[in-house]
N, C-alpha and C positions, 0 to 999 in steps of 0.2 A: 303823431308819428315823430315829430321833433322831440317830444318829451321822452318817448321810448328810446330813440337814438341817443339822447343825452344820458339816459340811465345806463345804457349799454357801455358807452364810452367811459362813464364814471366808474362802473364796475371793473372795466378793463384796466383803468389806471390804478385802481386799488389793488387789483391782483398783481400788476407789474411792480407796484410799490412794495407789496408783501414779498414777492420773489427777490427783489433787489435787497430788501432788508435781510432775508434769510442768507442770500449770497454774501452780503457784507459781514454778517455774523460769523458765517463759516470761515470766511477769509481771515477775520480777526482771530478766531480760535486757532486756525492753522498757523498764522504768524506767531501767535503767542506760544504754541507748541514748539515751533522751530526755534524761537528765541530761548525758551527754557532748555531745549536740548543743547543749543550752542553754549548756553551759560553753564550747564553741567560739564560739558567737555572742557570749556575754558577753566572751570574751577579745578578739574583734575590736572590740567596742564600746569596751572599755577602752583598747585600743591606739589606736584612732582618736581618742578623747578626749585622750589624751596627746600626740598629734601636732597636732590641730586647735587645742587650747587655746593652746600656746605660739606657734603661727603667727599666731593672731588677736591675741595680745599684741603681737607685733612690728609687725603691720600697723596696729593701733590707735595704737601709739606714734608711728609714722611719720606717720600721718594727722594727729594732733594737731600734730606738729612742722611739717608742711607748711602747715597752716592758720594757725598762729601766725606763720610767716614771711610769709604773705600780708598780715598786718597791718602789716608793717614793710618796705615797698618800699624797696629800696636799702639795707636794713639800718639804717634810721633811724626813730625814733619821731615825727618831726616831723609827718608827714602823718596819722598816726593821731590825734595830739592836735588837729590842725586839722579832722579829720573828712573828709579827702580820701582815703577808702578806698572801694572798690567795695562795693555793697550785699551781694553774695554773699560777699565776704570778711568783712564785718562780721557776717554771719549765723553765722559760724564752724561750718559743717556738719561740718567735719573734726574739731572738738573734741567736740561733743555727739553727733553722729550716727556718724561713722566712728571716733570716739575713745572717749568715756566709755561709751556703750552697748555697744560691741564689747569694750572692756576688762573691763567687768563680767561679760559672758558668758564671756569667755576666762579670766578669773581663776577663776571658779567651776568651769568645765569642767576646767581644768588641775589645780585643787586636788583635785577629786573623783577625777579619773583617776589622779593620782599618790599619793593619800593612803596607800593600803595595798595595793599590787599583790600578788597571790598570796593574798589573804585573802577568804574567801567573804562576809564581812560588809561588804566595801568597796563603795561606790557603790550604795546601795539604790535601789529603783525611784522613791522620792520624790525622790532626788537627780537621777536621770535626767530626771524630769518637770520639775523646776526648771531643769535645764540646757537642756531643749528650749524652755521658755518664754523664758528669757533669750536664747537663740539667735535666737528669733523677733524679739525686740526689737532685737537686734543687726542682724538682716537688714533690718528697717525703717529703722534708723538709717543703715546703709550705703547703702540705696537712696535715702534723702533726701540724703545726701552726694553720691551719684552724680548725682542730678538737678540739685542746686544748683550743683555744680561744672561740669556741662555748660552750664548757663545762664551762669555766670560766664565760661566760656571762649568761648562764642558772642558774648556782649555785648561782651567786651573790657574793658580796665581804665578806671577813672576817672582822668583825667589833665588837666593844664593844656596846652591846645593852641590853635593859631591857627585861628580860624574866620572870618577876614577875608573869605575867598572867599564866605562866606554873609552878609556884612555884619554880623558880630557881634564881631569882634576876638578878643582873647585871653580865654579862659574855661575854667572847670573843667567837664568833662562826659565823655560817652562818645563819642568821635569815630567809633568803628566801629559805633555803634548808631543814633544819631540826631543831628540838628543843630538845636538850638533848637525841638524839638517838631515839626519837619517830617517828611517821609517818611524812612524808613531810608536811610542813605547807601549809595551803591553799594559803598563799601569794606567794608561790614559783611559781605558775602558772601565775600570773598576775602582778608581781612587775614591769616588764618592761613597762607595759601599765598604771599602777596606780602609779603615782609619789607621791601620798600622803603617801604611805607606806615607802618611802625612809627615812623619818625622824626617823624611828626606830633605825637607826645606830647613835650612839652618838659620837663615835670616829672611825677612823679619820674623821674630818669634811669634809662633801661633798664626802665621799668615794664611795657612790653608783654611783653618776654621773661620778666620776673619772673612776670607773670600767667599767661602761656601754660605755662611749665614747671611751676609749682606746681599750677595747676588740672588740668593733664594728669596730674600725679603723683597728685593726689587722685582723679581718675577711675579710674586703674589700681588704686590701693589699695582704693577702695570696691568695685570690681568683684570683686577677689580676696576681699574680706571677705564679699560676698554669696554667693559660691560656697562658702566655708568655713562660713559660718553656716547655709546651707541643708543642707550635709552634716551639720552637728552637730544640726540639728533632726531629721533622719532618724535619726541615731545615737542621740539622746535618746529618740526614740519606740521604737526597738529595745530600748534600755536599760530602758524601762518594762515591757517584756515579759519580759526574761530577765536583768535585772541589768546592772550598769555595769562590772564588772571580772571578772577570772578567778575561777572557783571553786577550791576546794582540790583 
């Protein structure tokens, strides 16, 4: 009887050991699968950061350059020194909005994304969180640049023009926006499509084309920055969950 009981207990222990072994193996496989999935996501996050960061650096640099050129119509500093620059150009949204804020986020994102690829300690979750926060600021800055550039393009440039038909003679103002505080001029609605009206501006030479080209460029740059910054916000949020770069 003792022997039979011992055999039964021994068999029971072997069965329990086998069950525990199967459970342990399944757990290891499940953990390995989860680890591989997180590694794949982290790899995508890291690669995205290494692409978005440099792209934002280029866009931010061009945005600053375009806004700086707006301050020098015709390539001269004369009108800037005299204060004859449009309000939207003097607000320099392409410098602080589409420029510095975007460059700050881009530099941090690119630095973290390229710091140590292939290393599990690269791009901690705190780095991903900081990148997401900076990208949100870049998104706001690019949006501000987009709005102000649109207003500047709609209003037209500040220039020296002939308003004698309105009884005011030669003066500095916004000929495509208003005339002496009266109702908006009829030219304001179509000056972008009717280039024959551009000749109303006497100084600076070619200021209308200068204004249209550069503000349009700022619109395109800031729109692209908003798309990339939004992508990096999402990318940073994913990085907070699974890391910022590839695992080992």
